[in-house]
Kinemage of the C-alpha trace (Angstrom):
@kinemage 1
@onewidth
@group {chain A} dominant
@subgroup {mainchain}
@vectorlist {calphas} color= white
{ca met a 1} P 31.002 93.208 102.576
{ca phe a 2} L 31.325 91.947 106.117
{ca arg a 3} L 30.108 88.606 104.907
{ca lys a 4} L 33.129 88.232 102.512
{ca val a 5} L 35.481 88.902 105.493
{ca ala a 6} L 33.730 86.949 108.194
{ca pro a 7} L 35.031 83.461 107.304
{ca tyr a 8} L 38.539 84.750 108.148
{ca met a 9} L 37.644 86.053 111.521
{ca gly a 10} L 37.257 82.670 113.208
{ca glu a 11} L 36.959 82.858 117.038
{ca tyr a 12} L 37.690 86.680 116.998
{ca lys a 13} L 34.311 87.485 115.589
{ca lys a 14} L 33.135 87.783 119.245
{ca tyr a 15} L 35.522 90.513 119.801
{ca thr a 16} L 33.864 92.485 116.986
{ca ile a 17} L 30.501 91.967 118.654
{ca arg a 18} L 31.830 93.054 122.122
{ca ala a 19} L 33.332 96.206 120.341
{ca val a 20} L 29.790 97.069 118.887
{ca ile a 21} L 28.268 96.801 122.395
{ca met a 22} L 31.054 98.975 123.979
{ca met a 23} L 30.744 101.486 121.289
{ca cys a 24} L 27.050 101.752 121.662
{ca ile a 25} L 27.363 102.246 125.461
{ca gly a 26} L 29.952 105.066 124.604
{ca ile a 27} L 27.712 106.859 122.210
{ca val a 28} L 24.863 106.774 124.729
{ca ala a 29} L 27.133 108.274 127.312
{ca lys a 30} L 28.243 110.910 124.769
{ca ala a 31} L 24.618 111.993 124.091
{ca met a 32} L 23.425 111.995 127.722
{ca pro a 33} L 25.174 115.495 128.500
{ca tyr a 34} L 22.857 117.075 126.060
{ca phe a 35} L 19.811 115.836 128.176
{ca phe a 36} L 21.448 117.088 131.412
{ca leu a 37} L 21.850 120.433 129.613
{ca tyr a 38} L 18.226 120.632 128.725
{ca gln a 39} L 17.432 119.795 132.463
{ca ile a 40} L 19.277 123.055 133.415
{ca ile a 41} L 18.020 125.208 130.618
{ca ser a 42} L 14.335 124.198 130.570
{ca pro a 43} L 13.417 125.405 134.162
{ca leu a 44} L 15.056 128.715 133.543
{ca thr a 45} L 13.077 129.329 130.323
{ca asn a 46} L 9.800 128.743 132.342
{ca gly a 47} L 10.868 131.126 135.040
{ca gln a 48} L 11.550 128.421 137.689
{ca ser a 49} L 14.646 128.891 140.106
{ca ile a 50} L 17.173 126.175 140.469
{ca ser a 51} L 19.670 125.412 143.233
{ca leu a 52} L 23.487 125.298 142.998
{ca gly a 53} L 23.112 121.698 143.995
{ca tyr a 54} L 20.613 120.938 141.195
{ca val a 55} L 23.136 122.284 138.642
{ca met a 56} L 26.237 120.638 140.271
{ca leu a 57} L 24.463 117.157 140.171
{ca arg a 58} L 23.960 117.529 136.463
{ca val a 59} L 27.483 118.698 135.891
{ca leu a 60} L 28.674 115.620 137.749
{ca gly a 61} L 26.474 113.627 135.645
{ca val a 62} L 28.097 115.201 132.438
{ca leu a 63} L 31.664 114.344 134.007
{ca leu a 64} L 30.455 110.703 134.777
{ca cys a 65} L 29.329 110.303 131.047
{ca glu a 66} L 32.619 111.534 129.708
{ca ile a 67} L 34.343 108.963 131.963
{ca ile a 68} L 32.010 106.133 130.751
{ca tyr a 69} L 32.382 107.305 127.148
{ca ser a 70} L 36.140 107.409 127.414
{ca phe a 71} L 36.269 103.987 129.000
{ca ala a 72} L 33.782 102.395 126.660
{ca tyr a 73} L 35.364 103.757 123.597
{ca val a 74} L 38.730 102.645 124.446
{ca lys a 75} L 37.612 99.266 125.412
{ca gly a 76} L 35.696 98.957 122.126
{ca leu a 77} L 38.775 99.994 120.223
{ca ile a 78} L 40.817 97.361 121.941
{ca phe a 79} L 38.246 94.561 121.153
{ca ser a 80} L 37.794 95.776 117.417
{ca his a 81} L 41.648 95.890 116.948
{ca ile a 82} L 42.106 92.393 118.457
{ca ser a 83} L 39.572 91.119 115.874
{ca ala a 84} L 40.838 93.289 112.908
{ca tyr a 85} L 44.549 92.261 113.239
{ca asn a 86} L 44.040 88.706 113.864
{ca thr a 87} L 41.652 88.626 110.756
{ca leu a 88} L 44.220 90.383 108.728
{ca lys a 89} L 46.903 87.773 109.750
{ca asn a 90} L 44.321 84.990 108.699
{ca leu a 91} L 43.752 86.766 105.327
{ca arg a 92} L 47.545 87.055 104.646
{ca ile a 93} L 48.229 83.473 105.512
{ca ser a 94} L 45.379 82.168 103.455
{ca leu a 95} L 46.314 84.430 100.463
{ca gln a 96} L 49.869 83.195 100.735
{ca gly a 97} L 48.734 79.516 100.672
{ca lys a 98} L 46.485 80.250 97.738
{ca leu a 99} L 49.191 81.983 95.799
{ca glu a 100} L 51.526 78.947 96.403
{ca lys a 101} L 48.989 76.757 94.628
{ca gln a 102} L 48.694 79.256 91.607
{ca ser a 103} L 50.342 78.747 88.292
{ca leu a 104} L 53.258 80.845 87.623
{ca gly a 105} L 51.416 82.269 84.742
{ca asn a 106} L 48.629 83.651 86.854
{ca ile a 107} L 51.205 85.044 89.246
{ca gln a 108} L 53.111 86.729 86.562
{ca ser a 109} L 50.122 88.191 84.988
{ca leu a 110} L 49.120 89.988 88.151
{ca gly a 111} L 52.615 91.628 88.397
{ca thr a 112} L 54.706 91.988 91.621
{ca gly a 113} L 53.459 95.475 92.242
{ca arg a 114} L 49.768 94.309 92.248
{ca ile a 115} L 50.374 91.282 94.573
{ca lys a 116} L 52.432 93.530 96.982
{ca lys a 117} L 49.675 96.021 97.106
{ca val a 118} L 46.974 93.391 97.925
{ca phe a 119} L 49.306 91.928 100.758
{ca thr a 120} L 49.810 95.314 102.244
{ca glu a 121} L 47.604 98.311 101.263
{ca asp a 122} L 44.444 96.385 100.333
{ca ile a 123} L 44.451 94.045 103.369
{ca asp a 124} L 45.497 96.757 105.572
{ca met a 125} L 42.353 98.768 104.599
{ca ile a 126} L 40.054 95.855 105.959
{ca glu a 127} L 41.374 97.018 109.272
{ca leu a 128} L 39.174 100.103 108.770
{ca leu a 129} L 36.231 97.938 108.278
{ca leu a 130} L 36.790 95.776 111.295
{ca ala a 131} L 38.433 98.003 113.850
{ca his a 132} L 36.360 101.096 113.192
{ca ala a 133} L 33.686 101.095 110.477
{ca ile a 134} L 31.587 98.171 111.984
{ca pro a 135} L 31.805 99.004 115.642
{ca glu a 136} L 31.798 102.779 115.468
{ca gly a 137} L 29.569 103.025 112.415
{ca ile a 138} L 26.914 100.674 113.936
{ca ala a 139} L 26.941 102.692 117.194
{ca asn a 140} L 27.072 106.087 115.400
{ca ile a 141} L 24.072 105.335 113.160
{ca ser a 142} L 21.803 103.444 115.576
{ca ile a 143} L 21.885 105.742 118.440
{ca pro a 144} L 21.131 108.814 116.417
{ca phe a 145} L 18.114 107.074 114.959
{ca val a 146} L 16.906 106.293 118.428
{ca ile a 147} L 17.117 109.941 119.405
{ca ile a 148} L 15.365 111.048 116.165
{ca val a 149} L 12.489 108.642 117.132
{ca leu a 150} L 12.340 110.334 120.651
{ca met a 151} L 12.317 113.699 118.659
{ca phe a 152} L 9.139 112.567 116.890
{ca val a 153} L 7.682 111.531 120.341
{ca val a 154} L 8.377 114.976 121.786
{ca asp a 155} L 6.907 116.725 118.697
{ca phe a 156} L 6.246 115.195 115.369
{ca arg a 157} L 6.860 118.393 113.359
{ca leu a 158} L 10.213 118.946 115.032
{ca gly a 159} L 11.151 115.372 114.434
{ca leu a 160} L 10.365 115.689 110.610
{ca leu a 161} L 12.480 119.062 110.505
{ca ser a 162} L 15.393 117.169 112.040
{ca phe a 163} L 14.998 114.300 109.592
{ca ile a 164} L 15.125 116.331 106.442
{ca pro a 165} L 18.883 117.165 106.411
{ca ile a 166} L 19.504 113.527 107.259
{ca ile a 167} L 17.604 112.604 104.142
{ca ile a 168} L 19.585 115.148 102.161
{ca gly a 169} L 22.852 113.811 103.484
{ca ile a 170} L 21.896 110.221 102.689
{ca phe a 171} L 20.988 111.095 99.159
{ca ala a 172} L 24.269 113.071 98.766
{ca met a 173} L 26.266 110.083 100.107
{ca gly a 174} L 24.413 107.685 97.699
{ca met a 175} L 25.170 109.954 94.666
{ca met a 176} L 28.787 110.193 95.858
{ca met a 177} L 29.112 106.406 96.069
{ca lys a 178} L 27.413 106.033 92.545
{ca gln a 179} L 29.810 108.532 91.028
{ca gly a 180} L 32.886 107.130 92.700
{ca thr a 181} L 32.042 103.504 91.904
{ca ser a 182} L 31.649 104.173 88.170
{ca lys a 183} L 35.232 105.524 88.064
{ca met a 184} L 36.836 103.137 90.609
{ca asp a 185} L 37.803 100.451 88.269
{ca ala a 186} L 39.923 102.916 86.103
{ca tyr a 187} L 41.363 104.524 89.232
{ca tyr a 188} L 42.524 101.242 90.853
{ca glu a 189} L 43.783 99.839 87.522
{ca ser a 190} L 45.976 102.859 87.022
{ca ala a 191} L 47.225 102.432 90.598
{ca ala a 192} L 48.117 98.794 90.004
{ca val a 193} L 49.951 99.704 86.655
{ca met a 194} L 51.840 102.435 88.503
{ca asn a 195} L 52.960 100.077 91.321
{ca asn a 196} L 54.123 97.491 88.822
{ca thr a 197} L 55.999 100.040 86.803
{ca ile a 198} L 57.685 101.443 89.938
{ca ile a 199} L 59.013 97.988 90.945
{ca glu a 200} L 60.190 97.230 87.344
{ca tyr a 201} L 61.813 100.626 87.229
{ca val a 202} L 63.753 100.163 90.520
{ca asn a 203} L 64.690 96.398 89.632
{ca gly a 204} L 65.866 97.401 86.194
{ca met a 205} L 67.906 100.490 87.292
{ca glu a 206} L 71.117 98.896 86.503
{ca val a 207} L 70.024 98.067 82.789
{ca val a 208} L 68.704 101.656 82.558
{ca lys a 209} L 72.085 103.135 83.515
{ca val a 210} L 74.249 100.809 81.483
{ca phe a 211} L 72.443 101.251 78.282
{ca asn a 212} L 71.733 104.902 78.762
{ca lys a 213} L 67.949 104.575 78.838
{ca asp a 214} L 67.321 107.146 81.562
{ca gly a 215} L 65.191 109.266 79.361
{ca asp a 216} L 63.027 106.383 77.854
{ca ser a 217} L 62.495 104.874 81.258
{ca tyr a 218} L 61.621 108.257 82.867
{ca lys a 219} L 59.281 109.001 80.021
{ca lys a 220} L 57.456 105.647 80.480
{ca phe a 221} L 57.463 106.046 84.254
{ca gly a 222} L 56.238 109.729 83.866
{ca glu a 223} L 53.351 108.688 81.681
{ca val a 224} L 52.146 106.065 84.053
{ca val a 225} L 52.329 108.399 87.006
{ca lys a 226} L 50.524 111.045 84.988
{ca asn a 227} L 47.769 108.630 84.159
{ca tyr a 228} L 47.359 107.766 87.939
{ca arg a 229} L 47.087 111.423 88.639
{ca asp a 230} L 44.420 111.889 85.980
{ca phe a 231} L 42.337 108.970 87.183
{ca thr a 232} L 42.784 109.992 90.800
{ca leu a 233} L 41.549 113.719 90.019
{ca ala a 234} L 38.721 112.468 87.919
{ca trp a 235} L 37.551 110.300 90.910
{ca tyr a 236} L 37.729 113.163 93.305
{ca arg a 237} L 36.026 115.637 90.922
{ca ala a 238} L 33.092 113.105 90.735
{ca cys a 239} L 32.908 112.787 94.552
{ca trp a 240} L 33.715 116.056 95.917
{ca pro a 241} L 30.600 118.000 95.094
{ca trp a 242} L 28.408 115.339 96.962
{ca met a 243} L 30.909 114.986 99.698
{ca ala a 244} L 30.715 118.883 100.392
{ca met a 245} L 26.869 118.652 100.463
{ca tyr a 246} L 26.622 116.031 103.043
{ca ser a 247} L 29.528 117.403 105.121
{ca ser a 248} L 27.874 120.747 105.459
{ca val a 249} L 24.270 119.456 105.963
{ca leu a 250} L 24.491 116.631 108.410
{ca pro a 251} L 26.290 118.577 111.311
{ca cys a 252} L 23.596 121.476 111.054
{ca leu a 253} L 20.302 119.667 112.073
{ca ala a 254} L 19.646 122.684 114.530
{ca leu a 255} L 19.787 125.141 111.645
{ca phe a 256} L 16.831 123.507 110.141
{ca val a 257} L 14.881 123.283 113.411
{ca leu a 258} L 15.665 126.563 115.060
{ca pro a 259} L 14.187 129.188 112.728
{ca ile a 260} L 10.929 127.358 112.190
{ca gly a 261} L 10.710 126.002 115.652
{ca ala a 262} L 11.184 129.670 117.026
{ca phe a 263} L 8.361 130.787 114.651
{ca trp a 264} L 6.110 128.141 116.067
{ca val a 265} L 7.046 129.150 119.804
{ca ile a 266} L 6.284 132.763 118.926
{ca ser a 267} L 2.959 131.853 117.393
{ca gly a 268} L 2.052 129.740 120.415
{ca ser a 269} L 1.846 126.381 118.592
{ca leu a 270} L 4.890 124.946 120.374
{ca ala a 271} L 6.096 125.016 123.856
{ca leu a 272} L 9.662 126.606 124.369
{ca asp a 273} L 10.988 123.561 126.467
{ca lys a 274} L 10.160 121.117 123.754
{ca leu a 275} L 12.130 123.268 121.083
{ca ile a 276} L 14.939 123.455 123.651
{ca leu a 277} L 14.875 119.635 124.151
{ca val a 278} L 14.838 118.943 120.457
{ca leu a 279} L 17.763 121.332 119.944
{ca cys a 280} L 19.714 119.650 122.508
{ca met a 281} L 18.952 116.283 120.921
{ca ser a 282} L 20.007 117.623 117.465
{ca phe a 283} L 23.545 118.441 118.836
{ca ala a 284} L 23.736 114.803 119.889
{ca val a 285} L 22.582 113.470 116.473
{ca gly a 286} L 24.656 115.573 114.025
{ca pro a 287} L 28.327 114.624 114.942
{ca ser a 288} L 27.478 110.896 115.307
{ca phe a 289} L 25.711 110.749 112.080
{ca met a 290} L 28.365 112.616 110.316
{ca lys a 291} L 30.964 110.227 111.502
{ca ala a 292} L 28.873 107.275 110.505
{ca met a 293} L 28.550 108.766 107.011
{ca asn a 294} L 32.341 109.284 106.848
{ca phe a 295} L 32.721 105.568 107.245
{ca ala a 296} L 30.142 104.898 104.662
{ca gly a 297} L 32.015 107.097 102.246
{ca lys a 298} L 34.825 104.716 102.286
{ca phe a 299} L 32.677 101.691 101.642
{ca pro a 300} L 32.966 101.799 97.794
{ca gln a 301} L 36.846 101.774 97.972
{ca leu a 302} L 36.709 99.092 100.816
{ca asn a 303} L 34.243 96.931 98.694
{ca tyr a 304} L 36.428 97.196 95.645
{ca lys a 305} L 39.558 96.160 97.640
{ca ile a 306} L 37.681 93.209 99.260
{ca thr a 307} L 36.386 92.182 95.802
{ca glu a 308} L 39.956 92.467 94.282
{ca leu a 309} L 41.270 90.164 97.172
{ca glu a 310} L 38.422 87.846 96.727
{ca asn a 311} L 39.013 87.554 92.933
{ca leu a 312} L 42.665 86.912 93.676
{ca met a 313} L 41.915 84.225 96.304
{ca asp a 314} L 39.266 82.715 93.997
{ca arg a 315} L 41.491 82.163 90.900
{ca pro a 316} L 41.615 78.507 90.132
{ca pro a 317} L 44.508 76.605 91.669
{ca leu a 318} L 46.848 74.280 89.987
{ca lys a 319} L 45.270 70.770 89.455
{ca glu a 320} L 46.465 68.878 92.501
{ca gly a 321} L 45.863 65.314 93.700
{ca thr a 322} L 46.080 64.084 97.222
{ca ser a 323} L 48.220 60.909 96.921
{ca lys a 324} L 51.801 60.190 97.612
{ca phe a 325} L 54.208 59.063 94.979
{ca ile a 326} L 53.343 55.490 94.160
{ca gly a 327} L 55.147 55.176 90.808
{ca val a 328} L 56.868 51.977 90.088
{ca asn a 329} L 60.099 53.865 89.195
{ca arg a 330} L 61.515 57.298 88.200
{ca asp a 331} L 60.927 57.210 84.473
{ca val a 332} L 59.508 60.391 83.216
{ca lys a 333} L 57.107 60.348 80.313
{ca phe a 334} L 55.596 63.298 78.321
{ca glu a 335} L 52.391 62.033 76.412
{ca asn a 336} L 50.963 64.345 73.800
{ca val a 337} L 51.562 67.384 75.901
{ca arg a 338} L 50.052 70.552 74.667
{ca phe a 339} L 50.452 73.897 76.472
{ca gly a 340} L 50.119 77.539 75.619
{ca tyr a 341} L 50.469 81.048 77.417
{ca gly a 342} L 47.001 82.548 77.068
{ca asp a 343} L 45.696 81.811 73.470
{ca lys a 344} L 49.095 81.092 71.957
{ca glu a 345} L 49.981 77.492 72.035
{ca ile a 346} L 53.652 76.830 72.533
{ca leu a 347} L 53.921 73.034 72.784
{ca his a 348} L 52.082 70.944 70.166
{ca gly a 349} L 51.612 67.359 71.213
{ca val a 350} L 55.010 66.663 72.627
{ca asn a 351} L 56.142 62.947 73.351
{ca leu a 352} L 59.202 62.414 75.382
{ca glu a 353} L 60.450 59.738 77.589
{ca phe a 354} L 63.370 59.761 80.054
{ca lys a 355} L 64.535 56.501 81.575
{ca gln a 356} L 65.536 56.196 85.345
{ca gly a 357} L 69.218 56.604 85.993
{ca thr a 358} L 69.816 58.387 82.609
{ca thr a 359} L 70.586 61.970 81.574
{ca thr a 360} L 68.455 63.487 78.910
{ca ala a 361} L 69.195 66.849 77.310
{ca leu a 362} L 66.714 69.335 75.677
{ca val a 363} L 68.382 71.463 72.890
{ca gly a 364} L 66.902 74.019 70.369
{ca glu a 365} L 66.588 77.592 69.595
{ca ser a 366} L 65.528 80.167 72.158
{ca gly a 367} L 61.658 80.120 72.490
{ca ser a 368} L 61.368 76.613 71.087
{ca gly a 369} L 59.774 75.382 74.410
{ca lys a 370} L 62.667 73.725 76.210
{ca ser a 371} L 62.296 75.650 79.524
{ca thr a 372} L 58.623 75.412 79.396
{ca leu a 373} L 58.910 71.419 79.251
{ca ala a 374} L 61.239 71.683 82.456
{ca lys a 375} L 58.672 73.864 84.250
{ca leu a 376} L 55.753 71.581 83.286
{ca leu a 377} L 57.658 68.631 84.890
{ca val a 378} L 57.682 70.378 88.330
{ca his a 379} L 54.009 71.395 87.652
{ca tyr a 380} L 54.499 75.216 87.429
{ca tyr a 381} L 51.578 75.157 85.149
{ca asp a 382} L 48.608 73.004 84.168
{ca leu a 383} L 48.626 71.339 80.826
{ca asn a 384} L 46.077 72.278 78.182
{ca asp a 385} L 46.071 68.756 77.065
{ca gly a 386} L 48.186 65.327 77.639
{ca lys a 387} L 49.910 63.873 80.537
{ca ile a 388} L 53.254 64.026 82.291
{ca met a 389} L 53.950 60.850 84.335
{ca ile a 390} L 56.557 59.714 86.794
{ca gly a 391} L 56.747 55.953 87.140
{ca gly a 392} L 53.521 55.731 85.296
{ca gln a 393} L 51.828 58.054 87.815
{ca asp a 394} L 50.087 61.233 86.525
{ca ile a 395} L 51.758 64.175 88.284
{ca thr a 396} L 48.305 65.898 88.650
{ca asp a 397} L 47.303 62.884 90.827
{ca met a 398} L 50.107 63.826 93.269
{ca ser a 399} L 50.029 66.495 95.960
{ca leu a 400} L 52.396 69.362 95.208
{ca glu a 401} L 54.222 68.327 98.368
{ca ala a 402} L 54.680 64.788 97.007
{ca leu a 403} L 55.865 65.962 93.477
{ca asn a 404} L 58.306 68.481 95.161
{ca asn a 405} L 59.944 65.650 96.968
{ca glu a 406} L 60.625 63.827 93.879
{ca val a 407} L 61.986 66.670 91.718
{ca ser a 408} L 64.692 69.296 92.139
{ca tyr a 409} L 64.617 72.174 89.869
{ca val a 410} L 67.615 74.398 89.215
{ca ser a 411} L 67.213 77.334 86.779
{ca gln a 412} L 69.685 79.799 85.348
{ca glu a 413} L 67.952 82.537 87.564
{ca gln a 414} L 67.529 81.050 90.964
{ca phe a 415} L 66.260 83.508 93.506
{ca leu a 416} L 68.112 83.893 96.850
{ca phe a 417} L 66.414 85.318 99.915
{ca asn a 418} L 67.908 88.111 101.832
{ca thr a 419} L 69.096 86.064 104.496
{ca thr a 420} L 72.445 84.052 105.165
{ca leu a 421} L 73.874 81.683 102.519
{ca tyr a 422} L 73.417 78.894 105.050
{ca glu a 423} L 69.627 79.534 105.343
{ca asn a 424} L 69.245 79.755 101.502
{ca ile a 425} L 70.978 76.328 101.264
{ca leu a 426} L 68.903 74.963 104.050
{ca ile a 427} L 65.710 75.629 101.980
{ca gly a 428} L 66.516 72.406 100.192
{ca lys a 429} L 66.053 70.341 103.283
{ca pro a 430} L 64.898 72.302 106.445
{ca asp a 431} L 65.593 69.500 108.857
{ca ala a 432} L 69.186 68.966 107.565
{ca thr a 433} L 72.051 69.140 109.970
{ca arg a 434} L 74.687 71.928 109.778
{ca glu a 435} L 77.250 69.264 108.560
{ca glu a 436} L 74.945 68.251 105.791
{ca val a 437} L 74.543 71.925 104.614
{ca leu a 438} L 78.278 72.258 104.662
{ca glu a 439} L 78.868 69.144 102.671
{ca ala a 440} L 76.292 70.273 100.139
{ca ala a 441} L 78.008 73.590 99.769
{ca asn a 442} L 81.337 71.762 99.354
{ca arg a 443} L 80.084 69.415 96.738
{ca ala a 444} L 78.550 72.450 94.795
{ca gln a 445} L 82.016 73.914 94.685
{ca cys a 446} L 81.029 76.927 97.068
{ca asp a 447} L 84.153 76.586 99.338
{ca glu a 448} L 86.206 78.798 97.203
{ca phe a 449} L 84.262 82.036 97.313
{ca leu a 450} L 82.707 81.265 100.880
{ca lys a 451} L 86.319 81.545 102.172
{ca arg a 452} L 86.641 84.981 100.604
{ca leu a 453} L 83.511 86.298 102.377
{ca pro a 454} L 84.080 87.854 105.793
{ca asp a 455} L 81.115 85.730 107.487
{ca gly a 456} L 81.645 82.800 105.277
{ca ile a 457} L 78.554 80.729 104.877
{ca glu a 458} L 76.727 83.004 107.356
{ca thr a 459} L 77.020 86.101 104.959
{ca met a 460} L 73.787 87.811 103.984
{ca ala a 461} L 72.775 87.168 100.433
{ca gly a 462} L 71.581 90.650 99.975
{ca asp a 463} L 68.331 91.529 98.074
{ca gly a 464} L 67.755 88.911 95.636
{ca gly a 465} L 71.166 87.586 96.132
{ca lys a 466} L 72.976 90.638 94.748
{ca gln a 467} L 75.886 90.283 97.211
{ca leu a 468} L 77.108 87.386 94.963
{ca ser a 469} L 78.010 87.097 91.313
{ca gly a 470} L 75.723 85.202 88.886
{ca gly a 471} L 78.020 82.145 89.066
{ca glu a 472} L 78.094 82.209 92.979
{ca arg a 473} L 74.325 82.297 93.094
{ca gln a 474} L 74.034 79.337 90.774
{ca arg a 475} L 76.256 77.302 93.040
{ca ile a 476} L 74.278 78.147 96.109
{ca ser a 477} L 71.134 77.139 94.299
{ca leu a 478} L 72.945 73.860 93.129
{ca ala a 479} L 73.872 73.246 96.876
{ca arg a 480} L 70.094 73.397 97.643
{ca ala a 481} L 69.413 70.693 95.156
{ca ile a 482} L 72.298 68.620 96.344
{ca leu a 483} L 70.932 68.889 99.845
{ca lys a 484} L 67.443 68.045 98.720
{ca asp a 485} L 68.738 64.866 97.130
{ca ala a 486} L 65.566 64.264 94.962
{ca pro a 487} L 65.586 61.327 92.712
{ca ile a 488} L 64.716 63.431 89.618
{ca ile a 489} L 66.877 66.555 88.851
{ca val a 490} L 66.000 69.271 86.385
{ca leu a 491} L 68.873 71.557 85.295
{ca asp a 492} L 67.511 74.422 83.291
{ca glu a 493} L 70.744 76.024 81.901
{ca ala a 494} L 72.060 75.853 85.529
{ca thr a 495} L 75.597 76.651 84.454
{ca ala a 496} L 74.638 79.666 82.148
{ca phe a 497} L 76.512 82.180 84.397
{ca met a 498} L 79.747 80.103 84.958
{ca asp a 499} L 83.089 80.990 83.504
{ca pro a 500} L 84.814 77.956 81.777
{ca glu a 501} L 86.933 76.933 84.803
{ca asn a 502} L 84.055 77.075 87.269
{ca glu a 503} L 81.705 75.360 84.836
{ca glu a 504} L 84.129 72.555 84.599
{ca lys a 505} L 84.233 72.226 88.345
{ca leu a 506} L 80.585 72.470 88.699
{ca asn a 507} L 79.953 69.987 85.869
{ca ala a 508} L 82.131 67.489 87.835
{ca ala a 509} L 79.919 68.163 90.875
{ca ile a 510} L 76.849 67.584 88.839
{ca asp a 511} L 78.116 64.286 87.433
{ca glu a 512} L 78.801 63.117 90.914
{ca ile a 513} L 75.375 63.999 92.393
{ca thr a 514} L 73.322 62.780 89.291
{ca lys a 515} L 74.471 59.274 89.365
{ca asn a 516} L 71.493 56.744 89.310
{ca lys a 517} L 69.011 59.663 88.953
{ca thr a 518} L 66.750 60.797 86.259
{ca val a 519} L 68.341 63.966 84.974
{ca leu a 520} L 66.805 66.435 82.569
{ca val a 521} L 69.376 68.958 81.368
{ca ile a 522} L 68.825 72.265 79.168
{ca ala a 523} L 72.151 73.867 78.211
{ca his a 524} L 72.925 76.619 75.979
{ca arg a 525} L 76.486 75.210 75.200
{ca leu a 526} L 75.991 71.697 73.425
{ca ser a 527} L 79.600 70.721 74.408
{ca thr a 528} L 78.277 70.246 77.925
{ca val a 529} L 75.619 67.710 77.155
{ca lys a 530} L 77.139 65.886 74.152
{ca asn a 531} L 77.693 62.754 76.443
{ca ala a 532} L 74.135 62.742 77.588
{ca asp a 533} L 72.269 59.356 77.247
{ca lys a 534} L 69.784 60.983 75.092
{ca ile a 535} L 69.463 64.346 73.382
{ca cys a 536} L 66.046 65.711 72.267
{ca val a 537} L 65.868 68.414 69.603
{ca ile a 538} L 62.993 70.763 70.221
{ca lys a 539} L 61.790 72.969 67.365
{ca glu a 540} L 58.788 75.235 67.450
{ca gly a 541} L 57.056 73.295 70.212
{ca arg a 542} L 57.721 69.763 68.826
{ca cys a 543} L 60.362 67.131 69.355
{ca ile a 544} L 61.670 66.530 65.909
{ca ala a 545} L 64.548 64.149 66.948
{ca ala a 546} L 65.836 62.209 69.922
{ca asn a 547} L 69.139 60.197 70.076
{ca lys a 548} L 72.587 60.175 71.189
{ca his a 549} L 75.063 62.979 69.974
{ca glu a 550} L 76.776 60.936 67.246
{ca lys a 551} L 73.577 59.645 65.766
{ca leu a 552} L 72.012 63.127 65.646
{ca leu a 553} L 75.037 64.486 63.805
{ca glu a 554} L 74.328 61.973 61.120
{ca glu a 555} L 70.602 61.907 61.043
{ca cys a 556} L 69.386 65.343 62.196
{ca pro a 557} L 70.361 68.465 60.127
{ca glu a 558} L 68.871 70.743 62.654
{ca tyr a 559} L 71.054 69.359 65.623
{ca lys a 560} L 74.105 69.394 63.099
{ca lys a 561} L 73.382 73.103 62.572
{ca phe a 562} L 73.292 73.695 66.301
{ca trp a 563} L 76.511 71.730 66.846
{ca asp a 564} L 78.430 73.605 64.139
{ca ala a 565} L 77.257 77.010 65.531
{ca ser a 566} L 78.322 75.912 69.063
{ca val a 567} L 81.787 74.744 67.735
{ca ser a 568} L 82.083 77.940 65.668
{ca ala a 569} L 81.363 80.191 68.736
{ca ser a 570} L 83.802 78.249 70.856
{ca thr a 571} L 86.611 78.776 68.226
{ca trp a 572} L 85.677 82.482 67.911
{ca lys a 573} L 86.146 82.836 71.719
{ca ile a 574} L 89.603 81.326 71.442
{ca lys a 575} L 90.620 83.559 68.442
{ca gly a 576} L 89.412 86.610 70.312
{ca asp a 577} L 91.361 85.689 73.391
{ca glu a 578} L 94.500 85.326 71.302
{ca lys a 579} L 93.891 88.542 69.630
{ca ala a 580} L 93.488 90.197 72.962
{ca cys a 581} L 96.737 88.768 74.180
């Protein structure tokens, strides 16, 4: 278990070692008062007189041991927590780096709730291992074993009697771990499902209310919570009996030693002072061993969480090269591209080519694969087969950073961080000047709504950008792309949330910034792409036609059907408006 975490400790591993040393010193200091007690009691049982000074010296020894214990324990905790929290920092940074290189498919399959749980709860539990379980556990189990060895030296029989409850406790602990581990997968899986459902429920609250689905959502939510309860109770029912056994047996070593030891003393086969010594030793052993066992009881959970974290970090990353962009131009070519989500193939050998400085549009029914093609160009997923090339260079030969410098991607649902609008735009080019950011906002037609906001461009976007309308969020996203100024621009229904007036303004801005660039457009309204240099018709994961608007109307029945439907919808809207007037 420690071996899995150790690589992330770095230079702070030495603090864990120091913590173990200090904890061992502390446990020794904690055990010593029982030997001072023996030194006081033993003479009295043998009929010897002791002076006040003799007693006070032992009392001072007890006080000194308590001071040493307090100092060593606190110092050990300081060392262990320095090691723990720096390791947690390294783990989170490493996990974030790993996730950045994962495909969207992998991330989405995990679910937001599960990822959040790993970043917070699961990693936080590793603090228990590094800050407490290792230093305190090692100290609390090593010192008692040394004392037990001393018990065997004093009297073999008494040492054996003291060891019996420890064997029983270890057996009970082992059975608890076995029972708990067998049900742990189901327990944690139910926890992950519940976390994902909670986040989904909260995020979808507006939809639930609007469509009066409170009852259905509550029923689904209730079932998930009930399942978590059932799995949790099943886990505890399996563990509790064994937990009760070792919790009751381990602290009571003296109860095993006292009756039999007293019998041996009465029968004359054992000296009373030896029994007293072993009894004093047993008081030092029980609490320490119990504390060690309590840490051990958490190891199955801890091991599961570390394994879960390890599995997440070991997921294969996106195929990524190391080279910079060395293409001869910004022509984009899809060559026999095949791709699927899971076992279901979505794209079936797609061949497309977009020339530098031209605008290419992808049209087709929902689910035909248009957006998937756009996401593959920015390397959100690895291909099942085929190649995507920019200027003759395979994008998998490029580093993700190099590819990101070449392509700007604006989708219909661009995420805004809960920071200022200025900082959200700055993401496009972190080293941009304020003047450049303001110019990008202006070119993206943001000025109108920014003037209405009390803090202008310094207004907070809200959670997910909810302080803005859908169209306003799109314009902020476009401002990012304008600021980035990449030579290839992908617009995945980027004007989907625009009203006709704002869409016209935004299209004018898009026309301005896309000059002399390779542009890929996916649009739900065909009227917005009819002037594209090339329109590709996508159907069921295949490109069935590619040409200009006029040619497609003549030669492609599928495209004509789309166009007629688009015109009809536009006419219907006008009639509807007239009727409303």
